[in-house]
C-alpha positions in Angstrom: -0.2 0.1 0.0 1.8 3.4 -0.8 2.7 5.4 2.1 0.4 8.4 1.0 -2.7 6.2 0.3 -5.9 8.9 0.6 -8.7 8.6 3.0 -11.9 8.1 1.7 -14.3 9.5 4.8 -17.7 8.0 5.2 -19.3 4.5 5.0 -20.7 2.6 2.2 -18.9 1.3 -0.9 -15.3 1.9 -1.7 -14.7 1.5 -5.3 -11.0 1.8 -6.9 -10.0 1.1 -10.4 -6.8 -0.3 -10.9 -4.1 -0.9 -13.8 -4.7 -4.4 -15.5 -2.1 -6.9 -15.4 1.5 -6.0 -17.2 0.7 -7.3 -21.1 -2.8 -7.6 -20.5 -5.7 -5.0 -22.2 -8.0 -3.0 -20.4 -11.3 -4.4 -19.5 -13.2 -1.0 -19.3 -13.1 2.7 -20.3 -11.4 3.6 -16.8 -8.7 0.9 -16.9 -8.0 2.6 -20.5 -7.5 6.0 -18.8 -5.2 4.6 -16.6 -3.0 2.9 -19.3 -3.0 6.1 -21.2 -1.9 7.8 -18.0 1.1 5.2 -17.3 2.2 5.7 -20.7 3.0 9.6 -20.1 4.8 8.4 -16.6 8.1 9.6 -17.6 6.6 13.0 -18.5 5.0 13.3 -15.4 8.2 12.2 -13.0 10.4 14.3 -14.9 8.3 17.6 -14.4 8.8 16.6 -10.3 12.5 15.8 -10.9 13.0 19.2 -12.6 11.9 21.3 -9.6 13.7 19.3 -6.9 17.1 20.5 -5.6 18.5 17.3 -5.4 18.1 14.3 -8.1 15.1 11.8 -7.3 16.1 8.6 -6.4 14.3 5.7 -8.3 12.6 4.4 -5.2 10.8 7.6 -4.7 10.1 7.9 -8.2 8.1 4.5 -7.9 6.6 5.6 -5.0 5.5 9.0 -6.1 3.8 7.2 -9.3 2.2 4.7 -7.4 0.2 7.2 -5.3 -0.8 9.1 -8.8 -1.7 6.3 -9.9 -3.8 5.1 -6.6 -5.1 8.6 -6.4 -6.5 8.7 -9.9 -7.9 4.8 -9.6 -9.9 5.9 -6.8 -11.5 9.0 -8.4 -12.5 6.8 -11.2 -14.0 4.2 -9.1 -15.8 6.2 -6.8 -17.1 8.7 -9.4 -17.9 5.4 -11.5 -20.3 4.5 -8.5 -22.0 8.1 -9.0 -21.8 11.4 -6.9 -22.7 11.4 -3.4 -26.6 12.8 -2.9 -27.3 16.2 -2.6 -28.8 17.5 0.7 -32.3 17.5 -0.5 -32.0 13.9 -2.3 -30.1 12.7 1.1 -33.2 13.8 3.3 -35.4 12.7 1.1 -34.0 9.0 1.5 -33.9 9.1 5.0 -37.3 10.2 4.9 -38.2 6.9 3.2 -36.2 4.8 5.4 -38.0 6.5 8.6 -41.3 5.8 7.1 -40.7 2.4 6.3 -39.2 1.6 9.7 -42.3 3.0 11.3 -44.3 0.5 9.6 -42.2 -2.2 10.2 -42.0 -1.0 14.0 -46.1 -1.1 13.9 -46.4 -4.7 12.1 -44.1 -6.2 14.8 -46.2 -4.1 17.6 -49.8 -5.1 16.3 -48.6 -8.8 15.6 -50.1 -11.7 17.4 -47.6 -12.9 21.0 -46.9 -16.4 18.9 -46.0 -14.3 15.9 -43.2 -12.2 17.8 -42.6 -15.3 20.0 -41.6 -17.1 16.6 -39.8 -14.3 15.2 -37.3 -13.9 18.6 -36.7 -17.6 18.0 -35.7 -17.1 14.5 -33.7 -14.1 14.6 -31.9 -15.8 17.4 -31.2 -19.2 15.6 -29.8 -17.0 12.5 -27.7 -14.7 15.4 -29.9 -11.5 15.9 -32.2 -10.3 18.5 -36.0 -9.2 18.0 -35.2 -6.7 21.3 -32.4 -5.2 19.6 -34.1 -4.7 16.7 -37.0 -2.7 18.2 -34.2 -0.5 19.8 -32.8 -0.1 16.3 -36.0 0.7 14.7 -37.0 3.3 17.4 -33.8 5.2 16.8 -34.2 5.4 13.0 -37.9 6.3 13.9 -37.0 9.1 16.2 -38.8 12.6 15.4 -35.3 14.4 15.7 -33.6 14.8 12.2 -30.5 12.1 11.7 -28.7 14.7 10.4 -28.4 16.5 13.6 -27.0 13.2 15.1 -24.0 13.1 12.9 -21.9 15.7 11.6 -22.0 16.0 8.0 -19.5 17.4 5.9 -20.0 20.5 3.6 -21.5 19.8 0.3 -19.6 20.1 -2.2 -20.5 19.2 -6.1 -17.8 16.8 -6.7 -16.1 15.8 -3.4 -13.9 13.1 -5.1 -12.4 15.4 -7.2 -11.1 17.8 -3.8 -9.9 14.2 -2.7 -7.6 13.9 -6.1 -6.1 17.4 -5.9 -5.4 17.0 -2.1 -3.4 13.6 -3.0 -1.5 15.3 -5.6 -0.8 18.2 -3.6 0.6 16.1 -1.2 3.0 14.0 -3.8 4.0 17.5 -5.0 4.9 18.8 -1.8 6.9 15.5 -0.8 8.8 15.2 -3.9 9.5 18.8 -4.9 9.8 19.9 -1.1 7.7 23.0 -1.5 4.0 23.7 -1.4 3.0 24.5 -5.0 1.9 27.8 -5.9 -1.5 29.6 -6.8 -3.1 29.3 -10.3 -3.4 32.9 -10.8 -5.5 35.0 -12.7 -5.7 35.4 -16.8 -3.2 38.4 -17.2 -2.3 37.9 -20.6 -2.9 35.7 -23.6 -3.1 32.1 -22.6 -3.7 33.0 -18.5 -0.7 32.6 -16.0 -0.6 29.0 -14.4 1.4 27.6 -11.8 3.7 24.7 -12.6 1.7 22.6 -10.2 -1.5 23.3 -12.0 0.2 22.2 -15.4 1.5 19.1 -14.0 -2.2 18.3 -11.9 -4.0 19.5 -15.2 -2.2 17.0 -17.2 -2.6 14.3 -15.1 -6.6 14.8 -15.1 -6.6 15.3 -18.9 -5.3 11.8 -19.3 -6.0 10.2 -16.4 -9.6 11.3 -16.0 -10.6 13.0 -18.9 -11.3 16.2 -17.4 -10.1 19.8 -16.2 -9.1 20.6 -12.5 -10.8 24.0 -11.6 -8.5 26.6 -10.7 -10.5 28.0 -8.0 -10.8 24.5 -6.3 -6.9 24.1 -6.5 -6.5 27.7 -4.9 -8.9 26.9 -2.3 -6.9 23.5 -1.2 -3.4 25.1 -1.4 -4.8 28.2 0.6 -2.9 30.8 -1.5 -0.2 30.3 0.4 2.1 31.2 -2.1 2.5 33.5 -5.4 2.0 31.7 -8.6 5.5 29.6 -9.6 
């Protein structure tokens, strides 16, 4: 596992696209993007190397590349599953779950004692517990909003893109030895960009098929330095 493995917070399924085995063709469009990114490895590592005060050892170069491929693979895998729901979509789903839990709770409560006894014994045989089930249903059907019980991350249009940029920033800082500069504004034809912006855009264009928003990069690096 690469040392700089990025963290994906939250529960639920986790998906990552990996490079196919050497000599094997891509089995999906996402794997093909990773193969195309892997094909320009030398270009991207050379960009890091030229910005270091010392030579980049082969082991460190390999480690950096593993982290870049992993970060892009995680983005491809997570985004393929679909973006997280908006706050409105989330609340609508939670409300449906609460209604379903209320109906189940009511059905259990009004069932004949022989039925509930049978259900209790069946759950025990399967490793469950009817009393614990009732407690869980009570928690779900509590009138208080579920979102008030758990701290919610600030909504972002594409949180996986932010995770990708943060991982690329970590690789850049560790290998180059300094924080990336901000992207800057368009002051002349073609615009003004930082070395990190050009490098990360190259990764994104090939690896995920889209550009990285300048304002998001500037937000992540906190505008700590003028553009390089």
